[in-house]
N, C-alpha and C positions, 0 to 999 in steps of 0.2 A: 523484358520476363515477367512471366505468367506467374500470378499469384502463388505465394509458397500455401501449401497448406497451415489449417493452422495446430493441427494436432497429429501425432501418430501415436497407435496401438504399436504395444512392445507388453512382450512374455517376461514376466517377475516370478523367480523362486523366491516363495514364500514361506514353506518349512521344509527342511529336509527328509526327502525319503525314507522310509529304515523298509527296506525289501522291495517290494514292486512302486515306483512312483505312482500315485494317486491325485486324480485333477483337487482335492484341498490342499496338495501340495504349492500349487501354480495359482498365477491369475495374469487375466489379459486387460494391462490398465492402459490408460491413456497419458503422454505425456508433451508439452509444448513444443512445435517447431520453429525455428529460428533463423534467419541469412546466416552461413557459414561463416567464422572466423579465418584471419589471416592463414593462406595454409592449408585452409580444410574446404571439403566440399560436400553439399547438400544432395545424398543418394536415396530414389524412390528405388525397395525393392523389391525385383520382380518375381524373384524365387531365392528362398535360404535353404541351409542345408542341415538336416537331422542326423546323426551320427551315434552308434553303440558308446563312444570317448564320451561324450556328455552327459552317460547314467555316472559315470565317475567322478564330474565334477560338482554333481550335486552333494557330493558326501563332504564335508568339513575335513578333509585331510591333504597333507601337504605331498605332493606329486608332481609330476613331470610339468602339468600345466593349472593354473590355480585353481581353486572349486568356484562355481560362482557364489557370487555375494547376494544374501538375503537383500530381499525388497530393494533389486536392482535389476536391469534389462540382463538376462542371458544373449551369449553371442555364441559364434561360429558364424561357419562361412557362409556367404551371400552373395549375390550378383543382383547387380540396377543398373537405373539410369540417373547419369548427373543430371539434377535439375537446378542445381545451382551453383558458382564454383568461384572460389575467391585462392585460387590454387593455378599458378604457372602450369601449362601444359595438360589441362582438363578444359572441356568444351561441355557447358550444355548440350547433351541430348548421347556424349560418349557411354559407353557401356565398361562399368567396372564389375572388378572380384575382388570384395575385402573380406574382413572377418566380423563383422557387427550384424550377425539377425538375427532372426527373432523378434522384428519391430519390419513396420512398414518405412518409415524414413529414419535417414540415420545422418548425423555429419560425422563427416570419417576424416580424417586427417591425410593430405594426398601422399605422405609417403610411404602409409599405409592399403594404398589400393593400386591396382594392377588394371591396365588398361585389356578388355577382351573384344575379339572381333566375331559379331553374331553372323557373318556369312562362311566361317570357316568352319562352325557348328554350331546349334543351337547353343543357348546361351547358358539354360538348363546342364550341358554338359561339361560347362567350366566347374561345376559342382563333384561330379562324378568321373567318368571315363577320360576326361582332359582335366582333372580338378585333384586334389588333396589322395579322393581312394584310388584314381588312377597311377597316380605316384607310387602311392604305397606299394600298388601292386607291383608296380616294374621294379622299384629299389629295393621289396623284399625278397623277390624272387631273383634279381637277378644280381644284386650287390650282395643281398644278406643270406642267402639260400648257393649265394655260388653256380647257379644252374649251368649245366653244361650241355650240349647235345645228349641225347640217347638216354639223359637222366628218366627215371620213374617218378612222377609225379603226385602227391596226395593234397587236397585240400579241402578244407571244412570249410562250412559256411560258403558253400563253393554258387551257390545263385543269388550272393548279396554283391553290393558295389565293386568290394573288391576283391574277392573271391573267383566271381565269372570272369574277371581281366586278367587272374593269375593264371587259370587254367588255359584261357585263349592263348596267351603270350607265350606256356610254356609250348604249346602245341605248335605255334607257329617258329619257335627256334628249335622244333629238331627231337620233344622228346619222344622218349620212345611208347610210352602209355602216359595218361592224364585220367586221374580217376577225382572224382567230386562226391562229396555227401552234404544233401540238403532236408529240408525239413516236412517236404510233401511229394508225392510221386510226380504231381504237374510239376514240379521243379527239377525233378528228377530228367521227365521228358523231355525239359528245356535245355538241361547243360546238356545233354548228348546229340539230341536231334537239329538244336540250336548253336549252341557253342562249341560244338564236337567235340567235348569230351568223350574219351573210348569206355568208359565204364562209371556210374555214379548208383547211390544207392539211398533209400529212405532210413534216416539215422534212426526214427523212431516206431521203422519195421521189424528190427534185433537188435542183438550187440554189435553196437560198432566192430571189435578187434574183427570176430566172426565173416561179418559183411565185407571189409575191407582186404583181410585174408582169401576171400572169396573173386573181390574184384581185380588181387594183385600178388596173385600166387606166386608171382618171380622176387616180391617184397617193390619198397621203394627206395628213393634214393633220395628226394626231398618232401618236407612237410611244412605244407604253408596253414599254421596255425590261428583260424579263427576264434574259436570255440571254445579250447583248452580241456577241461575234464578228462572226458571219459574219451575223446576223440585223440587228446595228446598219449594218453594208454596206449590206444588201442597203436597211434604212430609208430611209437617206440619201437612196439610191437615187429611191429613190418618191416623198420625203415631197414636196410641195408648196412651192412660194415660201411665204415666212412663218409652214410649218409646227416644231412642238413635241414635242421628245423627253423623256420623263421618265426617266432613269436610274438604274431602282430596282435591279434589279441582275444578273451576268453569272455565271449558273452555270456556261457555258461551260468558264470558264477558273479555277474556282474549286479543281480539280484537277491544273490541271497544272503541268509540273515547270521547263516552257522558257518563255520570253516567248511571248506568243499573237499574231499579226500585229495591228496596231490595223486598223480600217477603211482600207482601201487610197485611199476616195474623199474623206476631209475638205477637198479642196479645195471640196467643193459647196455646203459650207456659205456659204461669202462669196456669194457669185453667189442661193443661192435664201436668204440670210439666216436661214438656221434657228437656233433654239434649239434644244442639248441641255441640258437641267439635270440634275444629281443631284440625289436625295431621300435624308431619311433621314425616316421616321416620326415622332419624338422632336420633328421640329420643328415639327409641325401637331397636338399636344396641342388645343389652343385649337378644334379642328374637330370634339374627341369629344364631345358634345352633338347638334350636329346631324347630325352621322354616324350616332349610335345613331338618334335619330329617325327618320331617312330609312331608315334601313335595316330596322329593325323593322316600320316599317308597308310595305316593298317586300316582305319576307318573310311578312308576316303577309296581305297581297292573293297569292301566290302570284308576284308579279310575278317574285321575285329566286332562284333557285334556288343551294342550293349540294351541292356532295357532300364527304364524309370519309373517307378510308381512315384504319380505327383499327386500329391492330397492340393486342394483349394482352398483357399480363404487363409486366411493369419488365425481366425478362429478356432479352426480346425488343428491348430501346432501341437497341442501335447495331442493328443488322437496319434494325431502321424508318429511322432518319438515312441509311445506305448506300441503304438502298430508295427514300429521296426525293430524292437525288444522283443516283440511278438513272433518274428519273424514272418510280419503281415506283406512284409515288401518283397519285390523282386525287381533286384539293380538297387539302383540307387531311390532313396525316399526322398523326394523333395517337396515341400510346401511352396505352392506356386501362390503370386500374391496380384496376379495380372487382369486377374476379372475387375 
């Protein structure tokens, strides 16, 4: 076995951000690396994920996932190569998906690692289209929103890792119309020309409600919400009777320091008999086998496309995260440590 590295760089949260995170809230520190203990594997991370939900974990509040601890390494999805194993079923050279990202090397309990196959898809895809964001899209559309053929679907944050998959999955399963919103004209073009959306608009170009009504004159049946705020209010106005909304994320207010106005038209929920349902992907683990089977087929046939925005180098982890919150990514934002 080759000699193990003596140390690993890892990102720590050193103070809790107020509003937008700043560089002073984070530190890139060195930690020693040692042989893995019984039932554990040592992994060299090749790619790690930065995701919008991580902003909430930087606040010291009780939530569905524990907050990041100060002066401890942050965590999140990562994929890497086993470089030392003290666990049955894992060999040096295996590729694994696990939850201890934001660092170069990590000691992972074997029961928290899943082998992945680099011959099926690029390893980074297991953090995006074949990973948690992809399953979020799949479960949120088909299970939470009860999508059915002929539904008109609106997706906010539609050029992101989740939204881009929602729109394409709806199209593949027979949506009557798929509409997306994004934050730049380039992303709008991508949605229509590459992902096959029927219509898309740049939410910065005018009121969302007006642009949505123009794009969906007959209303919508399903809304997949990644943004909240003005988008959710607009969707409630455009939803047809018995419409369904999956409330997946609210990135518009993650960095707000004052309470944001709730949708001012919630009374419409009554007359339209709308269903607005929050979702957490962890509740839908039972769908994983079917999800991987379906999505692998769609990728293989070329029917489902995906993009990644890759930031090279662990030293750029904070920049990648801030870029994600600012919408600088197209598709999944990944930090790559392969150089």
